[in-house]
VOPAGU-2260 file (C-alpha; in pm, 1 decimal, decimal comma):
REM VOPAGU-2260
SITE   aa  ch    i         X         Y         Z
SITE  MET   A    0       6,0     -30,3      12,0
SITE  GLY   A    1     171,7     362,3     -99,4
SITE  GLU   A    2      51,0     659,2      94,7
SITE  SER   A    3     -12,1    1009,3     -82,7
SITE  VAL   A    4     194,1    1274,1     -10,3
SITE  GLU   A    5     -80,0    1478,0     129,6
SITE  ARG   A    6    -208,7    1256,2     355,5
SITE  PHE   A    7     134,3    1257,5     559,2
SITE  GLU   A    8     261,2    1605,5     539,9
SITE  THR   A    9    -154,3    1643,3     666,0
SITE  ILE   A   10      10,0    1405,6     973,2
SITE  PHE   A   11     300,5    1570,0    1005,5
SITE  LYS   A   12     133,3    1921,3    1085,3
SITE  LYS   A   13    -114,5    1755,1    1311,0
SITE  GLN   A   14     167,6    1588,9    1493,3
SITE  LYS   A   15     358,7    1914,0    1514,4
SITE  MET   A   16      59,3    2136,5    1649,9
SITE  GLN   A   17       3,9    1799,5    1896,7
SITE  SER   A   18     389,7    1752,8    1990,7
SITE  ARG   A   19     375,4    2020,5    2259,6
SITE  ILE   A   20     108,8    1852,9    2441,6
SITE  ILE   A   21     231,5    1493,0    2413,6
SITE  ALA   A   22     605,9    1656,2    2549,6
SITE  GLN   A   23     381,7    1749,9    2873,4
SITE  THR   A   24     194,1    1385,9    2909,6
SITE  THR   A   25     301,0    1259,6    3263,0
SITE  ILE   A   26     544,7     863,1    3269,5
SITE  ARG   A   27     212,0     759,9    3398,5
SITE  GLN   A   28      48,6     831,0    3060,2
SITE  ARG   A   29     369,8     707,6    2866,4
SITE  ILE   A   30     355,8     356,2    3048,0
SITE  GLU   A   31     -28,9     342,7    3020,9
SITE  LYS   A   32      31,0     349,7    2631,7
SITE  LEU   A   33     300,7     162,8    2621,4
SITE  ARG   A   34      94,4    -129,9    2816,9
SITE  ALA   A   35    -145,6     -79,7    2536,8
SITE  LEU   A   36      48,1    -176,2    2272,4
SITE  GLU   A   37     214,7    -490,8    2440,1
SITE  ARG   A   38    -141,0    -596,8    2451,3
SITE  GLU   A   39    -218,7    -539,8    2126,2
SITE  ILE   A   40     101,8    -728,3    2007,1
SITE  LEU   A   41       7,2   -1007,3    2226,5
SITE  LYS   A   42    -356,3   -1011,4    2060,0
SITE  GLN   A   43    -162,8    -987,6    1705,8
SITE  SER   A   44      76,5   -1262,3    1758,5
SITE  LYS   A   45     -66,9   -1515,1    1530,1
SITE  LYS   A   46    -122,1   -1266,7    1253,8
SITE  ILE   A   47     264,0   -1132,5    1286,9
SITE  GLN   A   48     364,7   -1473,6    1251,5
SITE  GLU   A   49     165,3   -1527,8     927,4
SITE  ALA   A   50     297,3   -1179,2     758,4
SITE  LEU   A   51     656,7   -1309,9     865,7
SITE  LEU   A   52     644,5   -1646,4     718,8
SITE  ALA   A   53     509,1   -1465,5     386,9
SITE  ASP   A   54     704,3   -1173,9     385,1
SITE  LEU   A   55    1063,7   -1425,2     457,3
SITE  LYS   A   56     980,3   -1771,0     532,0
SITE  LYS   A   57    1046,9   -1707,0     893,3
SITE  PRO   A   58    1007,0   -2009,7    1113,8
SITE  VAL   A   59     742,3   -1944,5    1416,7
SITE  LEU   A   60    1027,2   -2008,4    1669,0
SITE  GLU   A   61    1270,4   -1733,9    1512,2
SITE  THR   A   62     938,7   -1470,8    1481,7
SITE  ASN   A   63     824,8   -1544,3    1836,1
SITE  PHE   A   64    1201,0   -1531,4    1945,9
SITE  THR   A   65    1373,0   -1213,2    1713,8
SITE  GLU   A   66    1018,4   -1025,8    1665,4
SITE  ILE   A   67     773,1   -1044,0    1951,6
SITE  PHE   A   68     983,6   -1163,0    2223,0
SITE  ILE   A   69    1256,6    -853,3    2140,3
SITE  SER   A   70     958,9    -589,8    2120,1
SITE  LEU   A   71     778,9    -691,0    2481,3
SITE  HIS   A   72    1125,1    -728,2    2609,8
SITE  GLU   A   73    1201,3    -321,8    2522,2
SITE  ILE   A   74     826,1    -279,6    2638,5
SITE  ARG   A   75     891,9    -429,8    2960,8
SITE  HIS   A   76    1207,3    -307,1    3050,3
SITE  THR   A   77    1105,0      53,6    2948,3
SITE  VAL   A   78     786,3      72,4    3205,7
SITE  LYS   A   79     998,1    -128,9    3449,2
SITE  ASN   A   80    1256,8     174,3    3484,9
SITE  LEU   A   81    1073,2     503,5    3303,8
SITE  ALA   A   82    1078,3     672,8    3636,3
SITE  LYS   A   83    1400,7     625,3    3727,0
SITE  TRP   A   84    1510,1     703,3    3368,0
SITE  MET   A   85    1314,4    1048,1    3358,8
SITE  ARG   A   86    1413,2    1178,0    3706,3
SITE  PRO   A   87    1638,5    1486,8    3674,2
SITE  GLU   A   88    2022,6    1316,6    3676,2
SITE  LYS   A   89    2224,0    1581,5    3961,5
SITE  VAL   A   90    2536,6    1707,4    3830,2
SITE  ARG   A   91    2841,9    1742,2    4106,2
SITE  ARG   A   92    2930,8    2106,7    4185,0
SITE  THR   A   93    3316,2    2219,2    4053,2
SITE  LEU   A   94    3474,5    2501,3    4257,9
SITE  LEU   A   95    3373,8    2741,2    3968,7
SITE  THR   A   96    2983,5    2621,6    4081,6
SITE  ALA   A   97    3026,3    2551,3    4411,0
SITE  THR   A   98    2712,9    2734,6    4476,0
SITE  VAL   A   99    2513,3    2589,6    4197,8
SITE  ARG   A  100    2278,4    2338,3    4183,3
SITE  SER   A  101    2261,2    2192,0    3848,9
SITE  GLU   A  102    2080,8    1861,5    3703,5
SITE  ILE   A  103    2021,8    1713,2    3366,1
SITE  ARG   A  104    1667,5    1699,3    3272,0
SITE  LEU   A  105    1596,5    1477,2    2955,3
SITE  GLU   A  106    1282,7    1626,3    2745,0
SITE  PRO   A  107    1153,2    1497,8    2431,3
SITE  LYS   A  108    1268,9    1629,2    2066,2
SITE  GLY   A  109     904,6    1648,0    1934,8
SITE  VAL   A  110     861,1    1486,5    1601,3
SITE  VAL   A  111    1036,1    1232,5    1477,9
SITE  LEU   A  112    1056,4     982,0    1195,4
SITE  VAL   A  113    1159,6     581,9    1234,8
SITE  ILE   A  114    1275,2     448,0     896,4
SITE  SER   A  115    1299,9      28,3     969,3
SITE  PRO   A  116    1423,2    -228,6     748,3
SITE  TRP   A  117    1295,1    -544,3     588,1
SITE  ASN   A  118    1503,3    -805,8     769,6
SITE  PHE   A  119    1378,4    -821,0    1137,5
SITE  PRO   A  120    1004,3    -540,6    1027,5
SITE  ILE   A  121     875,2    -594,7    1320,5
SITE  ASN   A  122    1145,1    -540,4    1636,4
SITE  LEU   A  123    1315,0    -278,2    1462,3
SITE  SER   A  124    1027,6     -92,7    1383,9
SITE  LEU   A  125     880,2    -143,2    1752,4
SITE  THR   A  126    1147,4    -113,3    1932,3
SITE  PRO   A  127    1293,6     291,1    1866,5
SITE  LEU   A  128     909,3     368,7    1856,0
SITE  ILE   A  129     894,7     269,6    2146,8
SITE  SER   A  130    1143,1     457,0    2298,5
SITE  ALA   A  131    1015,2     733,8    2103,0
SITE  VAL   A  132     684,8     742,1    2303,9
SITE  ALA   A  133     859,7     650,1    2646,9
SITE  ALA   A  134    1056,4    1014,6    2611,9
SITE  GLY   A  135     698,1    1192,2    2510,8
SITE  ASN   A  136     766,5    1193,4    2128,3
SITE  CYS   A  137     495,1    1235,6    1842,7
SITE  VAL   A  138     619,5     970,1    1538,3
SITE  ILE   A  139     612,8     903,0    1239,3
SITE  LEU   A  140     712,5     530,7    1100,6
SITE  LYS   A  141     817,0     442,5     752,6
SITE  PRO   A  142     848,2      41,9     744,7
SITE  SER   A  143    1013,2    -121,0     496,3
SITE  GLU   A  144     802,0    -215,8     117,3
SITE  PHE   A  145     977,0    -533,2     100,1
SITE  SER   A  146     751,3    -659,6     370,4
SITE  PRO   A  147     454,7    -557,3     326,1
SITE  ASN   A  148     297,0    -799,8     516,6
SITE  ALA   A  149     452,5    -721,4     831,4
SITE  SER   A  150     414,8    -337,5     732,4
SITE  GLN   A  151      56,0    -376,6     725,0
SITE  ILE   A  152      16,7    -552,9    1074,4
SITE  LEU   A  153     253,1    -326,5    1236,1
SITE  ALA   A  154     -18,1     -28,8    1068,7
SITE  GLU   A  155    -321,9    -212,5    1243,6
SITE  ILE   A  156    -133,0    -246,0    1529,8
SITE  ILE   A  157     -33,6     113,9    1592,9
SITE  SER   A  158    -360,5     241,9    1500,9
SITE  ALA   A  159    -549,0      23,8    1725,2
SITE  VAL   A  160    -334,6     197,1    2005,6
SITE  PHE   A  161    -262,9     557,5    1890,0
SITE  SER   A  162    -449,6     847,6    1729,2
SITE  GLU   A  163    -262,0     945,9    1397,8
SITE  ASP   A  164    -154,6    1267,8    1565,0
SITE  GLU   A  165      89,0    1111,0    1784,8
SITE  VAL   A  166     185,2     776,8    1586,1
SITE  ALA   A  167     124,6     673,4    1235,5
SITE  VAL   A  168     259,5     413,4     987,7
SITE  VAL   A  169     336,2     560,6     655,0
SITE  GLN   A  170     371,0     301,0     344,3
SITE  GLY   A  171     514,3     292,8      48,5
SITE  ASP   A  172     853,7     258,1    -164,9
SITE  LYS   A  173    1179,3     478,5    -152,4
SITE  ASN   A  174     962,7     788,8    -314,7
SITE  ILE   A  175     785,3     805,7     -14,8
SITE  ALA   A  176    1076,2     777,9     183,7
SITE  THR   A  177    1239,9    1066,6     -12,8
SITE  ARG   A  178     946,3    1268,9      58,0
SITE  LEU   A  179     957,2    1241,8     374,5
SITE  LEU   A  180    1271,1    1327,0     444,3
SITE  GLU   A  181    1199,4    1660,9     301,4
SITE  LEU   A  182    1016,5    1726,3     615,7
SITE  PRO   A  183    1156,0    1905,4     908,2
SITE  PHE   A  184    1156,9    1621,2    1156,1
SITE  ASP   A  185    1343,3    1675,9    1492,1
SITE  HIS   A  186    1509,4    1344,8    1507,3
SITE  ILE   A  187    1525,8    1064,9    1228,5
SITE  PHE   A  188    1622,2     698,2    1324,9
SITE  PHE   A  189    1691,7     510,5    1041,8
SITE  THR   A  190    1814,8     115,6    1032,1
SITE  GLY   A  191    1962,5      24,7     690,8
SITE  ASN   A  192    2255,8      -1,6     443,5
SITE  SER   A  193    2535,0     248,7     467,6
SITE  GLU   A  194    2491,7     447,5     119,9
SITE  ILE   A  195    2119,8     500,7     202,7
SITE  GLY   A  196    2258,2     642,6     560,0
SITE  LYS   A  197    2446,5     862,3     386,7
SITE  TYR   A  198    2095,4     989,3     249,5
SITE  VAL   A  199    1954,5    1008,0     549,2
SITE  MET   A  200    2219,6    1223,8     694,2
SITE  LYS   A  201    2226,2    1434,7     383,5
SITE  ALA   A  202    1833,5    1538,9     419,4
SITE  ALA   A  203    1856,4    1573,0     803,2
SITE  ALA   A  204    2114,1    1807,9     767,9
SITE  ASP   A  205    1892,1    2009,6     557,8
SITE  HIS   A  206    1654,1    2060,7     857,2
SITE  HIS   A  207    1944,3    2107,4    1157,8
SITE  ALA   A  208    1742,0    1737,6    1246,4
SITE  SER   A  209    1957,8    1457,5    1475,3
SITE  VAL   A  210    1996,7    1134,8    1351,7
SITE  THR   A  211    2052,5     779,6    1469,7
SITE  LEU   A  212    2192,3     547,0    1217,2
SITE  GLU   A  213    2217,5     172,2    1207,7
SITE  LEU   A  214    2382,0      45,0     953,3
SITE  GLY   A  215    2570,3    -289,1     967,7
SITE  GLY   A  216    2903,6    -418,5     768,1
SITE  LYS   A  217    3107,4    -693,3     785,6
SITE  SER   A  218    3082,6    -809,9    1154,5
SITE  PRO   A  219    3388,9   -1017,2    1224,5
SITE  VAL   A  220    3488,6   -1367,3    1410,5
SITE  ILE   A  221    3796,7   -1411,4    1601,6
SITE  VAL   A  222    3862,6   -1780,0    1698,0
SITE  ASP   A  223    4171,7   -1835,0    1875,3
SITE  ALA   A  224    4363,0   -2159,4    1933,0
SITE  THR   A  225    4201,1   -2206,4    2344,9
SITE  ALA   A  226    3859,3   -2157,8    2243,6
SITE  ASN   A  227    3590,9   -2393,9    2320,0
SITE  LEU   A  228    3492,0   -2514,4    1971,0
SITE  ASP   A  229    3221,2   -2729,7    2029,5
SITE  ASP   A  230    3063,6   -2428,3    2214,7
SITE  ALA   A  231    3181,0   -2190,7    1953,5
SITE  ALA   A  232    3030,5   -2359,2    1646,8
SITE  LYS   A  233    2716,5   -2420,6    1787,0
SITE  LYS   A  234    2661,1   -2049,1    1846,5
SITE  LEU   A  235    2800,4   -1916,6    1540,1
SITE  ALA   A  236    2592,7   -2142,6    1355,9
SITE  ILE   A  237    2305,8   -2059,0    1527,2
SITE  GLY   A  238    2414,2   -1640,1    1515,4
SITE  LYS   A  239    2457,4   -1704,7    1138,1
SITE  PHE   A  240    2176,9   -1909,4     983,0
SITE  MET   A  241    1900,7   -1756,2    1205,4
SITE  ASN   A  242    1679,6   -1525,4     964,7
SITE  CYS   A  243    1878,5   -1685,6     674,0
SITE  GLY   A  244    2167,9   -1491,1     771,6
SITE  GLN   A  245    1978,9   -1134,2     698,1
SITE  ALA   A  246    2048,8   -1011,4    1046,1
SITE  CYS   A  247    2303,9    -679,4    1103,7
SITE  ILE   A  248    2443,3    -890,6    1357,4
SITE  ALA   A  249    2523,9   -1198,9    1200,4
SITE  PRO   A  250    2884,5   -1325,8    1226,3
SITE  ASP   A  251    3018,5   -1227,0     857,2
SITE  TYR   A  252    3351,1   -1388,4     852,8
SITE  ILE   A  253    3539,9   -1596,0    1053,3
SITE  LEU   A  254    3859,6   -1554,0    1150,1
SITE  VAL   A  255    4025,8   -1901,3    1314,5
SITE  GLN   A  256    4398,8   -1990,0    1433,4
SITE  ASN   A  257    4571,6   -2228,4    1175,6
SITE  GLU   A  258    4595,3   -2507,6    1459,9
SITE  VAL   A  259    4214,8   -2521,7    1536,1
SITE  HIS   A  260    4070,6   -2458,6    1133,7
SITE  ASP   A  261    4022,9   -2782,0    1034,6
SITE  GLN   A  262    3853,0   -2864,6    1413,3
SITE  LEU   A  263    3603,3   -2549,1    1405,8
SITE  LEU   A  264    3529,9   -2614,8     998,6
SITE  THR   A  265    3392,9   -2955,6    1093,1
SITE  LYS   A  266    3235,8   -2868,7    1400,7
SITE  LEU   A  267    3001,9   -2610,5    1188,3
SITE  ILE   A  268    2907,8   -2819,1     955,0
SITE  LYS   A  269    2793,9   -3101,4    1201,4
SITE  MET   A  270    2623,0   -2838,0    1345,0
SITE  VAL   A  271    2449,0   -2722,9    1032,2
SITE  HIS   A  272    2353,8   -3091,8     993,3
SITE  GLU   A  273    2221,4   -3111,2    1307,6
SITE  PHE   A  274    2011,8   -2819,8    1271,4
SITE  TYR   A  275    1882,3   -2834,4     924,6
SITE  GLY   A  276    1980,8   -3214,2     790,6
SITE  SER   A  277    2156,5   -3331,4     534,9
SITE  ASN   A  278    2266,9   -3153,4     247,0
SITE  ASN   A  279    1976,5   -3256,0      34,1
SITE  GLU   A  280    1727,5   -3178,3     335,7
SITE  PHE   A  281    1816,2   -2830,4     392,9
SITE  GLN   A  282    1575,8   -2688,7     164,0
SITE  ALA   A  283    1301,5   -2881,3     287,5
SITE  SER   A  284    1366,7   -2747,5     660,7
SITE  SER   A  285    1126,4   -2602,2     828,0
SITE  SER   A  286    1332,0   -2433,1    1038,2
SITE  PHE   A  287    1514,0   -2210,0     764,5
SITE  GLY   A  288    1421,5   -1928,8     636,6
SITE  ARG   A  289    1444,0   -1755,7     236,3
SITE  ILE   A  290    1616,8   -1470,5     113,4
SITE  ILE   A  291    1362,4   -1183,4     124,4
SITE  ASN   A  292    1324,6   -1113,8    -230,2
SITE  GLN   A  293    1497,9   -1195,8    -601,6
SITE  ARG   A  294    1702,5    -895,3    -559,2
SITE  GLN   A  295    1871,8    -999,0    -272,5
SITE  PHE   A  296    1896,8   -1346,5    -412,0
SITE  LYS   A  297    2096,1   -1216,9    -681,8
SITE  ARG   A  298    2321,0    -989,1    -494,3
SITE  VAL   A  299    2415,9   -1315,7    -291,0
SITE  GLN   A  300    2423,5   -1546,8    -543,0
SITE  SER   A  301    2714,0   -1324,0    -726,3
SITE  LEU   A  302    2888,8   -1288,3    -400,6
SITE  LEU   A  303    2924,1   -1662,1    -421,6
SITE  GLU   A  304    2986,9   -1702,2    -790,5
SITE  VAL   A  305    3225,9   -1452,7    -800,9
SITE  ALA   A  306    3407,4   -1617,1    -466,6
SITE  ILE   A  307    3432,1   -1979,5    -647,8
SITE  ASP   A  308    3525,3   -1831,8    -954,1
SITE  LYS   A  309    3848,4   -1702,5    -797,9
SITE  GLY   A  310    3929,0   -2042,4    -643,7
SITE  ALA   A  311    3692,4   -2056,3    -292,2
SITE  ILE   A  312    3641,2   -2381,9    -202,8
SITE  ILE   A  313    3271,7   -2504,1     -89,1
SITE  GLU   A  314    3335,2   -2706,7     254,3
SITE  CYS   A  315    2904,1   -2729,2     282,9
SITE  GLY   A  316    2611,3   -2603,0      73,3
SITE  GLY   A  317    2636,5   -2370,0    -222,4
SITE  THR   A  318    2331,1   -2520,6    -346,6
SITE  THR   A  319    2061,6   -2206,8    -492,7
SITE  ASP   A  320    1694,9   -2218,5    -666,7
SITE  GLU   A  321    1615,4   -1865,1    -794,4
SITE  LYS   A  322    1267,9   -1930,6    -775,4
SITE  GLU   A  323    1221,4   -2020,4    -430,0
SITE  CYS   A  324    1501,4   -1705,3    -309,7
SITE  TYR   A  325    1676,3   -2028,4    -146,5
SITE  ILE   A  326    2077,1   -2007,8     -80,6
SITE  SER   A  327    2193,3   -2292,9     172,8
SITE  PRO   A  328    2383,7   -2293,0     453,0
SITE  THR   A  329    2734,8   -2236,0     297,1
SITE  PHE   A  330    3101,6   -2258,4     462,1
SITE  LEU   A  331    3384,3   -2098,2     214,6
SITE  THR   A  332    3766,1   -2178,7     271,5
SITE  ASN   A  333    4021,4   -2098,6      51,2
SITE  LEU   A  334    3936,1   -1727,9     -13,1
SITE  HIS   A  335    4068,2   -1507,7    -242,6
SITE  ALA   A  336    4184,0   -1198,3     -87,9
SITE  ASP   A  337    4014,4    -965,6    -375,9
SITE  SER   A  338    3725,6   -1159,1    -331,5
SITE  SER   A  339    3400,2    -901,0    -340,2
SITE  ILE   A  340    3247,4   -1148,9     -91,7
SITE  LEU   A  341    3531,0   -1051,7     146,0
SITE  HIS   A  342    3472,8    -685,5     116,9
SITE  GLU   A  343    3120,9    -612,7     101,2
SITE  GLU   A  344    2831,4    -701,6     389,2
SITE  ILE   A  345    2702,3   -1077,8     291,9
SITE  PHE   A  346    2393,8   -1008,8     440,1
SITE  GLY   A  347    2314,7   -1403,4     358,9
SITE  PRO   A  348    2370,9   -1767,6     468,1
SITE  VAL   A  349    2715,5   -1757,6     333,3
SITE  LEU   A  350    3047,6   -1775,4     603,3
SITE  PRO   A  351    3373,4   -1705,7     475,1
SITE  ILE   A  352    3630,7   -1939,8     728,3
SITE  ILE   A  353    3996,7   -1778,8     663,1
SITE  PRO   A  354    4282,0   -1917,6     887,5
SITE  PHE   A  355    4542,2   -1682,2    1087,7
SITE  THR   A  356    4880,6   -1753,8    1186,8
SITE  ASP   A  357    4925,8   -1550,5    1484,3
SITE  LEU   A  358    4649,1   -1240,1    1699,4
SITE  LYS   A  359    4849,8    -981,1    1528,2
SITE  GLU   A  360    4752,4   -1132,9    1189,6
SITE  ALA   A  361    4377,6   -1167,3    1281,6
SITE  ILE   A  362    4404,0    -774,9    1441,3
SITE  GLU   A  363    4548,0    -652,8    1105,3
SITE  ILE   A  364    4283,8    -830,0     873,9
SITE  VAL   A  365    3979,9    -678,8    1134,2
SITE  ASN   A  366    4167,0    -283,1    1127,3
SITE  ASP   A  367    4193,1    -313,4     757,1
SITE  LYS   A  368    3805,0    -299,9     697,7
SITE  PRO   A  369    3572,7     -23,0     817,3
SITE  LYS   A  370    3471,8     -29,3    1203,8
SITE  PRO   A  371    3199,9    -326,1    1223,4
SITE  LEU   A  372    2897,8    -280,5    1385,1
SITE  VAL   A  373    2955,1    -578,7    1637,6
SITE  MET   A  374    3259,6    -815,4    1688,2
SITE  TYR   A  375    3310,6   -1140,7    1810,9
SITE  ILE   A  376    3549,1   -1335,3    2025,0
SITE  PHE   A  377    3628,2   -1681,8    2130,5
SITE  SER   A  378    3902,3   -1718,3    2345,3
SITE  GLN   A  379    3944,9   -1868,1    2705,1
SITE  ASN   A  380    4278,5   -1673,2    2736,6
SITE  LYS   A  381    4218,7   -1348,9    2856,2
SITE  ASN   A  382    4512,5   -1192,3    2742,7
SITE  ASN   A  383    4382,6   -1249,0    2393,1
SITE  ILE   A  384    4054,6   -1122,2    2494,9
SITE  GLU   A  385    4190,7    -776,5    2620,2
SITE  LYS   A  386    4418,9    -725,9    2340,8
SITE  VAL   A  387    4109,7    -778,1    2081,2
SITE  LEU   A  388    3954,6    -539,6    2258,3
SITE  ASN   A  389    4224,3    -272,1    2324,6
SITE  GLU   A  390    4363,4    -280,5    1973,2
SITE  THR   A  391    4015,1    -290,5    1736,2
SITE  HIS   A  392    3722,9     -98,3    1739,5
SITE  ALA   A  393    3362,9    -174,7    1699,0
SITE  GLY   A  394    3010,1     -59,7    1801,6
SITE  GLY   A  395    3009,3    -352,0    2038,3
SITE  THR   A  396    3143,5    -697,0    2134,4
SITE  THR   A  397    3033,7   -1025,7    2255,0
SITE  VAL   A  398    3304,6   -1273,1    2438,8
SITE  ASN   A  399    3226,9   -1649,5    2415,1
SITE  ASP   A  400    2852,6   -1608,9    2301,3
SITE  PHE   A  401    2648,7   -1442,6    2012,3
SITE  GLY   A  402    2432,7   -1164,1    2053,6
SITE  MET   A  403    2472,6   -1087,9    2393,5
SITE  ASN   A  404    2537,0    -707,1    2353,8
SITE  TYR   A  405    2229,4    -686,7    2156,4
SITE  LEU   A  406    1993,5    -870,5    2426,6
SITE  GLN   A  407    2135,6    -707,2    2709,9
SITE  PHE   A  408    1908,5    -424,3    2682,7
SITE  ASN   A  409    2105,9    -229,5    2980,6
SITE  LEU   A  410    2425,6    -185,4    2734,4
SITE  PRO   A  411    2397,0     111,2    2397,5
SITE  PHE   A  412    2321,9     -88,6    2139,1
SITE  GLY   A  413    2470,4      75,9    1817,2
SITE  GLY   A  414    2746,5     124,1    1554,4
SITE  THR   A  415    3083,6     363,1    1498,1
SITE  GLY   A  416    3191,6     519,2    1223,9
SITE  MET   A  417    3052,2     328,7     857,6
SITE  SER   A  418    2849,1      94,4    1098,1
SITE  GLY   A  419    2638,3     417,7    1260,3
SITE  PHE   A  420    2635,2     614,5    1501,3
SITE  GLY   A  421    2373,9     687,4    1809,2
SITE  SER   A  422    2271,3     389,0    2005,6
SITE  SER   A  423    1937,6     240,1    2088,3
SITE  HIS   A  424    1741,7      11,3    2351,8
SITE  GLY   A  425    1689,8      75,5    2727,7
SITE  LEU   A  426    1778,5     381,8    2886,1
SITE  SER   A  427    1996,5     475,3    2559,8
SITE  GLY   A  428    1742,1     455,7    2326,5
SITE  LEU   A  429    1543,1     691,7    2538,2
SITE  ARG   A  430    1849,8     952,9    2535,9
SITE  ALA   A  431    1855,9     923,3    2171,2
SITE  PHE   A  432    1473,1    1071,9    2162,4
SITE  SER   A  433    1543,5    1310,6    2373,3
SITE  HIS   A  434    1706,0    1652,8    2447,9
SITE  GLU   A  435    1951,4    1653,6    2756,2
SITE  ARG   A  436    1858,3    1976,3    2910,3
SITE  ALA   A  437    2142,6    2155,1    3117,0
SITE  VAL   A  438    1957,1    2335,6    3429,7
SITE  ALA   A  439    2199,1    2579,1    3643,2
SITE  HIS   A  440    1985,0    2646,1    3935,0
SITE  HIS   A  441    2086,0    3058,4    4110,4
SITE  HIS   A  442    2203,9    3086,8    4440,5
SITE  ARG   A  443    2162,7    3433,6    4603,5
SITE  TRP   A  444    2528,7    3456,1    4609,0
SITE  SER   A  445    2703,6    3435,2    4254,3
SITE  ALA   A  446    3104,9    3424,9    4141,3
SITE  LEU   A  447    2988,6    3601,8    3869,4
SITE  LYS   A  448    2919,4    3962,5    4045,4
SITE  LEU   A  449    3307,9    3930,5    4101,8
SITE  PHE   A  450    3331,4    4019,1    3734,1
SITE  ALA   A  451    3141,1    4253,8    3649,9
SITE  PRO   A  452    3222,9    4599,7    3543,4
SITE  PRO   A  453    3410,6    4836,9    3588,4
SITE  TYR   A  454    3741,0    4623,7    3553,2
SITE  THR   A  455    3992,9    4754,8    3857,7
SITE  LYS   A  456    4303,8    4588,7    3905,3
SITE  PHE   A  457    4172,1    4422,6    4175,6
SITE  LYS   A  458    3904,8    4195,5    3948,4
SITE  VAL   A  459    4199,5    4136,2    3650,2
SITE  PHE   A  460    4415,3    3992,0    3962,1
SITE  MET   A  461    4108,5    3750,4    4046,3
SITE  THR   A  462    4138,5    3641,7    3708,8
SITE  LYS   A  463    4461,8    3546,0    3690,8
SITE  MET   A  464    4419,2    3326,5    4023,5
SITE  LEU   A  465    4148,5    3181,4    3831,2
SITE  ILE   A  466    4402,7    3074,2    3538,9
SITE  LYS   A  467    4679,3    2953,8    3760,9
SITE  TYR   A  468    4507,6    2780,6    4045,4
SITE  LEU   A  469    4164,0    2683,2    3876,0
């Protein structure tokens, strides 16, 4: 379904008028809205499952966990902590401001735009929306046109809970998104690829709007010789092949120390067979999804074919079916350094495995690429873990597990450099949609009076003392 430009411009104007009223809502009122949203998500759970099956062939378990549960967890975590988060934060006095009482207050930004992707269309639409509502903003949500069934159920859920002058869903293609970005929003939260992220930033700059960008990238895995290989193989297989590899936090390539390369590969292949059956049973497995559409299928297929043409070896999988948008769980070794699959985000069920001799070599490989959204380290050696953490950069890192930096809602989740900036989840999400207002309360005695004109020799002397001692 597409929207007329006139309609969403009208919604935007209504929200601008309403935003001051919404900004004055109490914490209790905002919590009630979030609880109403929670009830509606639960009520529509079956339709959400059906929508994700239609759009992505997403298994029910994956929908329940990665879409429904994560959204509900964001609501429940926010409801539990909102009163504490919204409390003015006291700031310590300095010697210069010894008589001033200072605090930071969170206030809503106003009318915000959330542009969400197709890979987790419910979760990645609702989690930023929850933070925006908790902060007291009005919201326009633009879900992806590539997951139309999910977009439609989102529209139904939102309209059942909110009036459109507070929260509204606008559906449509990139032309609608482009026109939305021409409006003077107070904040834009975008999840997607880096090229579109650049366009979003440029559009935001025209209106001096703040931006949160979650862009993904090539998330590396480092497995050293001390790692628990059985544990690593299972967690990496789960993380890579959930949602058919279409996740911004999915492992994009594995760097594994030479001594354990063959063992890890064998265990990874074993795990995939345990999950999905033998090679010729992968496609029939009800636990394995599909690539979203033909365009994305051809992109991933091309990365795979180019890698093979340059000498890559298929250790497992490698089967494709264009009609079904199916690519089997695939492991590649013997990759040529120039292969595009080592330089572009894969966003599909293909996992390159690259050996390294020592940790320095692995770190250099990671640092030669743009800063990733997530890094994974598997090691039992604390010194090795610290070395990787100290000598690399990433939006977030999980050690000896998959995705825990995303699932821990007391941590900020976000990228750095080409993988984005700004954070979401919990308090970090609330702050993303809030202005931190600095407030200094006057005291009857103020040091400022000492520097009032006329500028006597004594007052000049006082400034010199400040420079010397403060």
